[in-house]
C-alpha positions as CSV (number, residue, x, y, z in Angstrom):
1,M,-3.3,13.4,13.4
2,P,-2.5,9.9,12.0
3,V,-6.2,9.2,11.9
4,L,-6.9,12.3,9.7
5,I,-4.0,11.4,7.4
6,T,-5.3,7.9,7.1
7,L,-8.9,9.1,6.4
8,A,-7.6,11.5,3.8
9,A,-5.7,8.7,2.1
10,Y,-8.8,6.5,2.1
11,A,-10.8,9.4,0.6
12,V,-8.3,9.9,-2.2
13,I,-7.9,6.2,-3.0
14,S,-11.7,5.8,-2.8
15,L,-12.2,8.6,-5.3
16,I,-9.7,6.9,-7.7
17,A,-11.4,3.5,-7.2
18,F,-14.9,5.1,-7.9
19,V,-13.6,6.7,-11.1
20,L,-11.9,3.5,-12.2
21,Y,-15.1,1.5,-11.8
22,F,-17.1,4.2,-13.7
23,A,-14.5,4.2,-16.5
24,D,-14.5,0.4,-16.7
25,K,-18.3,0.3,-16.8
26,K,-18.4,2.8,-19.7
27,K,-15.7,0.8,-21.6
28,A,-17.6,-2.4,-21.1
29,Q,-20.7,-0.8,-22.6
30,K,-18.7,0.3,-25.6
31,N,-16.9,-3.0,-26.0
32,K,-13.5,-1.2,-25.6
33,W,-10.3,-2.0,-23.8
34,R,-11.0,-2.7,-20.1
35,I,-9.3,-1.9,-16.8
36,K,-7.7,-5.1,-15.3
37,E,-9.7,-6.7,-12.6
38,A,-6.5,-6.8,-10.5
39,T,-6.4,-3.0,-10.7
40,L,-10.0,-2.6,-9.6
41,L,-9.6,-5.1,-6.8
42,G,-6.3,-3.6,-5.7
43,F,-7.6,-0.1,-5.3
44,G,-10.6,-1.4,-3.4
45,F,-8.6,-3.5,-1.0
46,F,-5.7,-1.1,-0.4
47,G,-7.7,1.9,0.8
48,G,-10.5,2.5,-1.6
49,A,-13.2,0.0,-0.4
50,V,-15.8,2.7,0.2
51,G,-15.4,4.1,-3.3
52,A,-15.3,0.7,-4.9
53,L,-18.4,-0.6,-3.1
54,L,-20.3,2.7,-3.8
55,A,-19.4,2.4,-7.5
56,M,-20.4,-1.2,-7.6
57,K,-23.9,-0.3,-6.2
58,I,-24.4,2.9,-8.2
59,F,-23.1,1.7,-11.6
60,R,-24.2,-1.9,-11.1
61,H,-20.8,-3.0,-12.1
62,K,-19.0,-6.2,-11.1
63,T,-21.8,-7.0,-8.7
64,K,-22.2,-10.6,-10.0
65,H,-18.6,-11.5,-9.2
66,W,-18.5,-12.8,-5.6
67,Y,-14.8,-12.1,-5.3
68,F,-15.3,-8.4,-5.9
69,W,-17.7,-8.3,-3.0
70,A,-15.4,-10.4,-0.9
71,V,-12.2,-8.4,-1.6
72,N,-13.9,-5.0,-1.1
73,I,-15.7,-6.0,2.1
74,L,-12.4,-7.5,3.5
75,G,-10.7,-4.3,2.5
76,L,-13.4,-2.2,4.3
77,I,-13.0,-4.3,7.4
78,W,-9.3,-3.8,7.7
79,Q,-9.5,-0.1,6.8
80,I,-12.1,0.4,9.6
81,A,-9.9,-1.7,12.0
82,L,-6.8,0.4,11.2
83,T,-8.7,3.6,11.7
84,V,-10.1,2.5,15.0
85,F,-6.6,1.3,16.1
86,L,-5.1,4.7,15.2
87,F,-7.9,6.5,16.9
88,I,-7.4,4.5,20.1
89,K,-3.6,4.8,20.0
90,Y,-3.4,8.5,19.2
């Protein structure tokens, strides 16, 4: 059960991250107020790495910033590790 709850949380946070990256891309195209990089990075690292990485690829947004790749990939690694740990433990 903890694995399912964790995966559901990742799915929700990933969806939010995906939408945030999309919104930031649209705002960038219109020269409007932007979403803080810390917010985008935070959602990617703390549960939404899949959504953030997908959004980066699909919308071609923030792909030139090495630290976006690094933070989201590190987030993905720990999210997978936690899921595997929970799967083994429960």
